[in-house]
N, C-alpha and C positions, 0 to 999 in steps of 0.2 A: 623850304613848301609846301608845306600839305594842300595834294593838287586832285577830289576826285568828278570825274565827269560820269554824269545818269546820261543813255539814248536813247533814239525810241526809230527806228531807221520803218522806211516806207518798202524795201527791201530785202533780197536779203542779199543781192551783194552787194549795196552798201554796211549793211554790218556789219562784213562777211571784213571788208575789206577797214574799219575804221578801227573793231576791233585789231586783227595787224598790225594796225597802228599804232594802236594803243600798249598794245601785249610788246614795240620794239622802240617805243621811248619809255618804257621800264615801269608804264604801269596795271598792275596785277588786280586779276579781274575779283569781285571780294560778293558777289551778285551777278542772279542775269540783269545782260543789260547797266551794270557797273565796277567802275575801274576806281582803284584812290592808288597814291604814290605816297608818299611819306617824303622824300626831298627831290623837286622837281624844281630846277630851278628856269626862271621868266625869259632869260632867251629860248630857253628847249623849248617853254608853256610855245612864247608864242610861233615859235615853230611846228610845233602841235599843230594849231589851233587854219595856221595856213595849209595843212593837209587833209587835215579833215574838211577844209569847204572845199577844196578839190574832191571829193570822191563821194562824198552827198549831196542835194538834190533840194529840189521845193520843198518836201514834206516828209522832210527830214528834222527830226529836232536835238541838239545835244547843246546839255549844257557840262558850265564846267564854276565849280566851285575851290575857289585861295583860300587860302588865306594864313597866315596876313602878309600883303600886298597891300607896303603904304598902310603898311598898319591898320589895312583892314581886310575886312572879310569884304569879294567879291565875288559873286553870282553870272555869272555870262554869261549868255545863252545865243543858241545858233538856231533862229528860226522864220521857217522863208524864205531864205538866204541872203535872210538878214541879219551881224550882228549885234545886237541889243550887250547893256553892260551894268550893272548894279552897283552900289561900294554902297556898303555899310560899315557903319562903326560900330566900335562891340561895350 
């Protein structure tokens, strides 16, 4: 599955920790604060989201763009320490 991550962090230590997580999970940097992967499994992505939740705070924003997931384009947003998910049909 294709996964892209776009992030905005309130503190440098959060950014450094999250970017290290992205690299550990096989995501490649393509722009400033933008990472992507072309072969991530759904279970790996779930673990990544859990780990990202641990290194962020209320003021950080992280967006995950996933395709295909159950034949849908999925946008998952972590904002104000709450997860939101939007499923879009192609």
